[in-house]
ZAFILO-17555 format. One record per residue (C-alpha): residue number from 1; residue in one letter; y, x negated, z negated. Coordinates in steps of 0.001 Angstrom, whole numbers. Each point is the difference from the previous one (the first is absolute). Layout:
% ZAFILO-17555
PT, nr, rest, y, x, z
PT, NUM, a, Y, X, Z
...
This chain:
% ZAFILO-17555
PT, nr, rest, y, x, z
PT, 1, x, -16151, 40990, -31120
PT, 2, x, -3145, -2295, -488
PT, 3, x, -611, -573, 3843
PT, 4, x, 3685, -500, 245
PT, 5, x, 177, -2511, -2628
PT, 6, x, -3272, -1161, 1372
PT, 7, x, 1667, -659, 3308
PT, 8, x, 2626, -1734, -1599
PT, 9, x, -2343, -2366, -1931
PT, 10, x, -1637, -944, 3590
PT, 11, x, 3238, -1039, 1764
PT, 12, x, 2309, -1993, -2711
PT, 13, x, -3225, -1940, -1470
PT, 14, x, -293, -2656, 3187
PT, 15, x, 3385, 93, -127
PT, 16, x, -128, -1358, -3768
PT, 17, x, -2988, -2276, 130
PT, 18, x, 1725, -1830, 3057
PT, 19, x, 3293, -202, -2138
PT, 20, x, -2051, -1516, -2937
PT, 21, x, -1633, -2718, 2362
PT, 22, x, 1649, -3351, 123
PT, 23, x, 513, -1881, 3212
PT, 24, x, -2777, -3149, 551
PT, 25, x, 1263, -3553, -1555
PT, 26, x, -1580, -2694, 2299
PT, 27, x, -1555, -2486, -1309
PT, 28, x, 3028, -2832, -136
PT, 29, x, 2536, 2730, -1175
PT, 30, x, -2571, 263, -3044
PT, 31, x, -305, -3948, -529
PT, 32, x, 3742, -450, -140
PT, 33, x, 408, 2994, -2683
PT, 34, x, -2393, -2091, -2371
PT, 35, x, 1788, -2689, 318
PT, 36, x, 3001, 1638, -979
PT, 37, x, -1422, 1100, -3032
PT, 38, x, -1378, 3631, 1420
PT, 39, x, 3476, 1015, 107
PT, 40, x, 520, 1354, 3512
PT, 41, x, 3357, 1091, 2265
PT, 42, x, -139, 1600, 3430
PT, 43, x, 1622, -3239, 1159
PT, 44, x, -2947, -1882, -1184
PT, 45, x, -1990, 1900, 1934
PT, 46, x, 1531, -356, 3120
PT, 47, x, 359, -3594, -195
PT, 48, x, -3270, -246, -805
PT, 49, x, -1186, 1527, 3563
PT, 50, x, -98, -2589, 2353
PT, 51, x, 2142, 801, 3119
PT, 52, x, -2351, -1034, 3259
PT, 53, x, 610, -3810, 1152
PT, 54, x, -1537, -35, 3249
PT, 55, x, -147, -3761, 1071
PT, 56, x, -800, 1307, 3455
PT, 57, x, 3964, 945, 759
PT, 58, x, 1981, -3071, 1432
PT, 59, x, 3714, 515, 321
PT, 60, x, 1151, -1447, 3889
PT, 61, x, 3761, -2321, -578
PT, 62, x, 1194, 3135, 1735
PT, 63, x, -1370, 2528, -2958
PT, 64, x, 1499, -2722, -2737
PT, 65, x, 3536, 165, 1820
PT, 66, x, -541, 4259, -903
PT, 67, x, -583, -831, -3404
PT, 68, x, 2963, -2025, -524
PT, 69, x, 2063, 3091, 536
PT, 70, x, -1969, 2751, -1968
PT, 71, x, 2363, 1224, -2962
PT, 72, x, -1299, -376, -3464
PT, 73, x, 1022, 1475, -3372
PT, 74, x, 166, 3204, -785
PT, 75, x, 522, 2339, 2409
PT, 76, x, 1518, 3546, -378
PT, 77, x, -1025, 3516, 2148
PT, 78, x, 332, 3069, 382
PT, 79, x, -1207, 2511, -2739
PT, 80, x, 227, -2496, -2567
PT, 81, x, -2800, -2132, 646
PT, 82, x, 469, -3756, -23
PT, 83, x, -2380, -2841, 2298
PT, 84, x, -540, -3258, -1721
PT, 85, x, -428, -2486, 2847
PT, 86, x, -1191, -3890, -1685
PT, 87, x, -980, -2483, 1570
PT, 88, x, -4031, -819, -288
PT, 89, x, -1394, -3587, -1141
PT, 90, x, -905, -778, 3449
PT, 91, x, 2923, -538, 2040
PT, 92, x, 1151, 2791, 2715
PT, 93, x, -1679, 2814, -1928
PT, 94, x, 1241, 2438, -2369
PT, 95, x, -794, 2857, -2854
PT, 96, x, 1712, 2981, 1026
PT, 97, x, -276, 2688, -3002
PT, 98, x, 1491, 3765, -208
PT, 99, x, -1223, 1609, -3273
PT, 100, x, -3721, -854, -533
PT, 101, x, -631, -695, 3622
PT, 102, x, -347, -3944, 645
PT, 103, x, -360, -1704, 3475
PT, 104, x, -349, -3763, 1290
PT, 105, x, 1808, -64, 3132
PT, 106, x, 368, -2607, 2699
PT, 107, x, 3037, -392, 3090
PT, 108, x, -1390, 1599, 3065
PT, 109, x, 2196, -1078, 3112
PT, 110, x, 1752, 2935, 1208
PT, 111, x, 1176, 434, 3867
PT, 112, x, 2794, 2542, -1352
PT, 113, x, 1375, -2373, -2179
PT, 114, x, -761, 1611, -3551
PT, 115, x, -1541, -1869, -2490
PT, 116, x, -2919, 1414, -581
PT, 117, x, -2598, -828, -2765
PT, 118, x, -4016, 1462, -35
PT, 119, x, -2608, 45, -2592
PT, 120, x, -2651, 629, 2562
PT, 121, x, -2439, 711, -3180
PT, 122, x, 1689, 2872, -1255
PT, 123, x, 1512, 1126, 3378
PT, 124, x, 3816, 164, -1323
PT, 125, x, 3207, -1578, 1781
PT, 126, x, 3278, -1090, -1005
PT, 127, x, 2655, 504, 2609
PT, 128, x, 3375, -1970, -610
PT, 129, x, 2482, 1065, 2552
PT, 130, x, 3560, -1429, -62
PT, 131, x, 1485, 3465, -2232
PT, 132, x, -3324, 1229, -1761
PT, 133, x, -3429, -758, -785
PT, 134, x, -3300, 2134, -299
PT, 135, x, -3312, -713, -1462
PT, 136, x, -2335, 2400, 1986
PT, 137, x, -3867, 753, -921
PT, 138, x, -1917, -92, 3323
PT, 139, x, -3470, 1188, -1631
PT, 140, x, 2342, 3299, -2041
PT, 141, x, 1848, 199, 3443
PT, 142, x, 3363, 474, -1828
PT, 143, x, 2659, -2109, -1493
PT, 144, x, -36, -907, -3774
PT, 145, x, 3981, -1693, -37
PT, 146, x, 2544, 1162, 2809
PT, 147, x, 3500, -1030, -143
PT, 148, x, -180, -2680, -1889
PT, 149, x, 3120, -2629, -186
PT, 150, x, 189, -3316, -903
PT, 151, x, 4161, -1000, -459
PT, 152, x, -174, -1836, 3291
PT, 153, x, -1160, 3053, 1738
PT, 154, x, 2117, 2132, -2021
PT, 155, x, 3201, -1881, 1674
PT, 156, x, -1906, 390, 3653
PT, 157, x, -120, 3690, -991
PT, 158, x, 3276, 313, -1099
PT, 159, x, 1205, -1495, 3228
PT, 160, x, -1713, 2030, 2218
PT, 161, x, 1231, 3099, -1653
PT, 162, x, 3445, -1158, 947
PT, 163, x, -447, -1297, 3317
PT, 164, x, -3358, 1602, 1575
PT, 165, x, -1973, -1271, 3137
PT, 166, x, -95, 2069, 2842
PT, 167, x, -2537, 2361, 1012
PT, 168, x, -2247, -1302, 2009
PT, 169, x, -1, 3296, 2180
PT, 170, x, 3311, 108, 621
PT, 171, x, 1464, -1924, 2807
PT, 172, x, 2094, -2948, -406
PT, 173, x, 3729, -27, -384
PT, 174, x, 1269, -961, 3408
PT, 175, x, 1655, -3208, -375
PT, 176, x, 3645, -1185, -664
PT, 177, x, 1941, -1190, 3157
PT, 178, x, 611, -3266, -310
PT, 179, x, 3994, -753, -475
PT, 180, x, 1010, -1133, 3726
PT, 181, x, -95, -3393, 578
PT, 182, x, 3002, -1963, 249
PT, 183, x, -130, -1689, 3208
PT, 184, x, -219, -3276, 126
PT, 185, x, 2809, -2441, 1139
PT, 186, x, -1355, -1482, 3701
PT, 187, x, 286, -3193, 500
PT, 188, x, 2714, -936, 2764
PT, 189, x, -889, -1192, 3514
PT, 190, x, -390, -3505, 217
PT, 191, x, 3266, -1238, 1613
PT, 192, x, -132, -1399, 3296
PT, 193, x, -83, -3658, 446
PT, 194, x, 3142, -1800, 831
PT, 195, x, 595, -1180, 4194
PT, 196, x, 455, -3745, 302
């Protein structure tokens, strides 16, 4: 019995120690907490952690046009998730957050016509299509949020349900025969000049 109890303590002790440790707070967050009278809220720490601001990233005019098409606000996703997209203070950049994850993204021109935002440091990508959007982590190799729809995307998705696009694998339907053309009236033959 004592051996079983000792074995359980050996297994459980590291978990108890880990549960009692707090995540380290960055120096900037500590200063912010001091300024607010020592009262720290979870949001205070989040606000104090700077999002990478790489001045080396230069946006092209095409990227700026893509930035104008990004849906901003709270975008509901499947499984009760929500993605919050807000414009960054630097023009053309966006803060994309879901849960406790936060990314500073900028538009990247896409050849497919999809609107694409990327955070090269955190290796995350926001892909916005006509009928849905998704947030992906290339670092983790999985989707963080899927089936996200702004009101405009929900309208497009509803229209696609009513009138689906034809499959690329099926042959195109035969063109409908054009209605028979009405024969154009022929011009009367030129009259022969009268003889004198």
